[in-house]
VMD Tcl script that draws the C-alpha trace (Angstrom):
set ca {
  {-21.89 151.43 -43.69}
  {-24.34 148.58 -41.79}
  {-27.29 147.21 -43.23}
  {-30.90 147.75 -42.77}
  {-34.06 146.20 -42.92}
  {-37.37 147.38 -42.85}
  {-41.22 146.43 -43.26}
  {-44.28 147.92 -43.18}
  {-47.74 146.68 -42.98}
  {-50.49 149.05 -43.35}
  {-54.37 147.82 -41.43}
  {-56.27 151.33 -41.85}
  {-54.56 153.91 -39.31}
  {-52.14 151.59 -37.52}
  {-49.43 151.10 -39.82}
  {-46.90 147.59 -37.97}
  {-43.33 147.98 -38.72}
  {-40.98 145.26 -39.11}
  {-37.20 145.73 -38.74}
  {-33.68 144.37 -37.69}
  {-34.68 145.23 -33.85}
  {-38.06 144.12 -33.60}
  {-41.44 144.94 -33.79}
  {-42.73 148.66 -34.04}
  {-46.30 150.22 -34.69}
  {-47.80 153.64 -35.05}
  {-51.31 155.01 -34.94}
  {-52.74 158.04 -36.89}
  {-53.24 159.60 -40.83}
  {-51.44 161.45 -43.15}
  {-49.11 164.46 -41.36}
  {-49.47 163.04 -37.67}
  {-48.86 159.59 -35.98}
  {-48.16 158.54 -32.73}
  {-45.66 155.15 -32.81}
  {-44.28 152.92 -30.74}
  {-40.50 151.80 -32.10}
  {-39.56 148.21 -31.86}
  {-36.47 149.18 -28.54}
  {-39.53 151.26 -26.95}
  {-39.55 154.46 -28.05}
  {-42.47 156.87 -28.13}
  {-43.06 159.37 -30.64}
  {-45.19 161.58 -32.08}
  {-44.63 162.46 -35.89}
  {-45.74 165.61 -37.59}
  {-45.35 165.93 -41.64}
  {-46.51 167.85 -44.45}
  {-47.26 164.68 -47.17}
  {-45.74 164.56 -50.02}
  {-42.76 166.91 -49.15}
  {-40.58 164.86 -47.23}
  {-40.71 167.43 -44.21}
  {-41.40 165.97 -40.89}
  {-40.67 166.87 -37.31}
  {-40.38 164.21 -34.97}
  {-40.89 164.42 -30.64}
  {-40.27 162.26 -28.66}
  {-42.71 161.13 -25.65}
  {-42.63 160.25 -22.27}
  {-45.55 157.97 -20.85}
  {-47.21 161.92 -19.27}
  {-46.52 163.98 -22.69}
  {-48.08 160.95 -24.66}
  {-51.15 160.82 -22.47}
  {-51.46 164.70 -22.97}
  {-50.97 164.67 -27.06}
  {-53.47 161.51 -27.24}
  {-55.87 164.17 -25.11}
  {-55.20 166.83 -27.52}
  {-56.06 164.30 -30.53}
  {-59.18 163.12 -29.40}
  {-60.15 166.73 -28.50}
  {-59.33 168.32 -32.51}
  {-61.03 165.17 -33.68}
  {-63.97 165.82 -31.28}
  {-63.85 169.12 -32.89}
  {-63.56 170.77 -29.52}
  {-61.17 174.29 -29.09}
  {-60.27 175.75 -25.31}
  {-63.93 178.18 -25.79}
  {-66.01 175.07 -26.06}
  {-64.12 172.87 -23.15}
  {-64.85 176.21 -20.69}
  {-68.61 176.13 -22.30}
  {-69.03 172.88 -21.21}
  {-67.88 172.61 -17.86}
  {-69.61 175.88 -16.78}
  {-72.79 174.27 -18.49}
  {-72.08 170.95 -16.08}
  {-71.52 173.07 -13.14}
  {-74.83 175.56 -13.63}
  {-76.53 172.44 -14.15}
  {-75.59 170.59 -11.19}
  {-76.15 173.36 -9.09}
  {-80.04 173.89 -10.20}
  {-80.54 170.45 -10.05}
  {-79.52 170.55 -6.08}
  {-81.63 173.58 -6.10}
  {-84.25 171.59 -7.36}
  {-83.98 169.06 -5.02}
  {-84.24 171.83 -1.93}
}
mol new
graphics top color blue
foreach p $ca { graphics top sphere $p radius 0.5 }
foreach p [lrange $ca 0 end-1] q [lrange $ca 1 end] { graphics top cylinder $p $q radius 0.2 }
display resetview
């Protein structure tokens, strides 16, 4: 059986993990984190706090960007309908500005 070592330091939503492999970090809140391991592996973790149940998804660079954008949308309170409305308002506003300039 191999020997394991890991120590975590938490600074608000940032968690720094020190292990035999090196230093890794993750960012998030209870129930959801995105992180990079000491070996350079990017992961997203969704969990049910207090149950021990979690789901971990390995991320490549492109899916990491998409996941971060999705998280920003969640925290901004934007859903798909609101995004569509914002886009249509922007396009109608720019059309109105062009009409006024003529």
